[in-house]
N, C-alpha and C positions, 0 to 999 in steps of 0.2 A: 963957459958954464962948467962948473965942477961936477964931478960924479955925484956928490951928495945932493946938490941942487936938483939934478935930474931925477934921482931916486925919490926925492921928496915930492916933486911934481907928479911923478908916476903914481905915488901913493895917494896923492890928492885926487887924481883922476879915478883911481880905483875906488876911492871912497864915494865919489859922486855917481859912478855908474850904477851901483846897486840902488841908489835912491831914484835914478832915472828909469831903471829897468824894473822897479818893484811892481808897477802896474802894467808892465809890458809896453811895447811901442805904441804911441798914440799918433794918429794923423793930425793934420793941421786942424786947428779949432778944437782940440781935445779939451782944452781948459773950459771953453764955453759949454761943451757937453757935460763936463763934470759939474759946472755950475747949474746947468739944467737939471742934472740928476739930483744935485743937492736941493734945488728948488722943488723938484718932484717929491723928494723925500719929505721936505718941509710941508708940501701940499698934502702928501699922504698922511703926515702926522696930524695936520689940521683936520683932514677928512676923518682920520681915526678919532680925533677928539670930538668932532661933530657927531660921529656915530656913537661914541661913548655917551655923548650928551643926549642923543636921541634914545639910546638904549636906557640910559638912566631915567630920562623923562618917561619912556615907555614903561619902565618898571615902577615908577612912582604912581602912574595913573591907576593900575589895578589896586594898589594899596589904598588909594583914595576911594575907589569904588567899593573895595572890601570894607572900608571903614564906614561908608554910607549904608551898606547892607547891614552891618552890625548895628548901626544906630536904628535902622528900620526895624530889625528884629527885636531890639531892646524895647522900642516903642510898642510893638505888638505884644511882647511878653508882659509889659506893664498893663496893657488893656485887657488881656486875657487872664482869667484866674489860673493860678498855678495848679497843676495836677498834684494830688496828694498820693503818697504811697499807701497801698492798701492797709498797712499797719497803722497809718495815721488818719484813717477815715474817722468821721465823727462817731461817737459811741451810740448815736441814735439808731443807726442801722443794726448794731448788735442788740440794742434794746428791743427794736421791733421784731427781730428774729426770735429773741427770747420770749416776747409776748406771743408770737405765733406758736412757738413751741408750747408755751403754757396753755394757749387756747386749744391746741391739739390734745394736750394731756387732759384738759377739762372735758373735751368731747369723749375721750377714751374712757374716762371714769364716770360718765354720766349715769345717774341712777336709773335702774331698770326695774319695771314692775309688771306683773302679769294680772290680767283681768279676764273674767269669764262671764259671758252673757248667754241668754237663751231667748228664743222666740220662734217665729215661723209663720206659716200660712194657715189662716182659718178659712175653711172651705164650706160653701153652701151649694145645694142643688146637685150633689153627687148622684144619688139614686135617680133623680128626675132627668138626668142627662143621658140615661141609657134607653135606647130605642127598643122596640119589640124584637128586632133582629139581633140585639146585643151590641149594636154599634153605639159608641159614646161620642156625643157632641160636646167638645171642650168649650164651645161658646156658651153653653148652658150652665157651666160650672163657674161660680164666682169666688174670687179671693179678696180679702180685705188688705189694702195697702195704706201706708201713711206717706204723706208728702211733707218735706221740709225745704225751706228756702236756703240756698247757699249764699256766699258772700256777694255773688253777682246778681242775686235776686231771682235765680232760676229755681223752679219747683222740681225737686228730685224725689222720685218715688222709691220706696224701699220696704222691706219686710219689717213688721213691728218686732221689737226685741228690747231686752234690758238686762241689768246686772243680776247676777245670781247672788242672793243673800246668803250669809253664813249658814251652813248645814241645810241649805235648801236644795231639793231635788230639781234637776233640769226641767222635767216635765211640768212641775208646779210653777217654776219661774216662767216658762213659756206661756202657760195659761194666764198667769197674773199679768205679765207684761202686755199680752195681746189685749186683755180687757182694759188695762190702764190707758193704752195708747189708741184704741179703736172704739171702746165701749161695747165690744162683742165678747160674750162668754163662749169659750170653745173647750173641747176636750181632746187631748193628744191621743192619736190612734196610730201614728207611724213616725218613724225617724227619717228626716230628709237628708241631713248632711252637716258637716262641720267646716267652717272657714276660719282662717286666722290671718291677722295682719298686724303691722307695726305702725305706730304713730307717736308723735311727741306732744306732750301737754305740760305746760308750766316747767319746762326744762327737764322733764322726766320721759324716758323712752318706755313706751307701754306696748307689751305684746298681748293682744286681745284675741281670745278664742270665743267663737259664737256657735252655739248648738241650735240647729234649726229643726223644727218638727212640723208635721201636718196635723191640723186640729179640725175636728168636726164641729160645725156650727151647732150651738145649743140654744142661745137666745141673745137678746140685746139689740140695741140700736146704735148706729154709727154716731160718734160725736168726736169733736176735736178739742175737748176740755184740757188735754195735756198742753201746757205752755210750750213744750218743745216741738209740738206737731202743728203744722200749718193747715193741713187738709187730710181728710180720711175718705176713702171711696171703695166701692165694690168694683172690681175690675174683672172682665171675662178672662178665664184661664187661657183662652186662645190669644189674648193680647199681653199676657204676663211678661214674656221675655222682652218684648220691645218697650214695655213701660218701665221696667226696673233700670235704675241709673247706674248701678255698680256691676262690674263684670263678674265678680265672684258670686253675686246673687243671681245673675242671669244664668250662670252655670248650674246653680241649684234649680232654677226654674225649668231648665231643659230636662233635668232629672225628674222633676215633678210631672212634666208632660208625659214622660214614659211610664210613670207609676199610676197616673190618674185613671186610665181606662179600666185596669184591673180593680183598683180600689172602688170605682163607681159601681161596677158589676157586683162586687162583694156587698156594698151597701144596699143595693137593690134586692139582692137575694135575702139579706137579713131584714128587709122591710124598714130600713131607717130612712125616713123621708126628712129632709132638712130644708124646708122652704125658708126664704128670707122674709 
């Protein structure tokens, strides 16, 4: 063998060694292990594919659930009326607010009127109520009251009174109204007090002022000819407060209770006897 052939063989051996030593030395059966490793890799790849398939299937299921939720929400939105923006609300609410505003303005500009009335208590038996020792028995003094039925059918007692005519003196009005509503003629001899109140009639606010007087009995007989009066009666002065239906008149009745003893003594000293 020539030197060239030897060098050529040695080169060939050198070329094979790197290929044999690339993975390092292998024991017997290394080829089977490599095949096993290759099979394991293929199995891992299959498992990886299966996992990817599971992951992909897992990802698709929420999408399907999400889609069913959207369909359910869409069905609910179709069943429920859509909410409107405040600016798109029906004009009816604005109209009703405008009407309320107009109603308020109508109340604020309601016509107001003033009225003046006069009346009072006509008294009988003042002098006769004074005992020899000067003590006054209020149960022996009588006052004329009128009764009217209210909407519930209750009989409400009050002092007789009425409107003051143009240029008419309050004392004259009191004497006239007492006679018209009770049938009794009386003469004013003391001022009792003034009350005022508000009420609405036919859409008009009325401020009414009533001047009350004490009248001495002159003559006459009780009658209820006035169509506005249901009943007329003489009431003992001792029962006056509890008989009157209105609080403001009861207040005046308490004042009358305080005045009557002195007025009765003055009537007796003057010799004015007023039998009924």
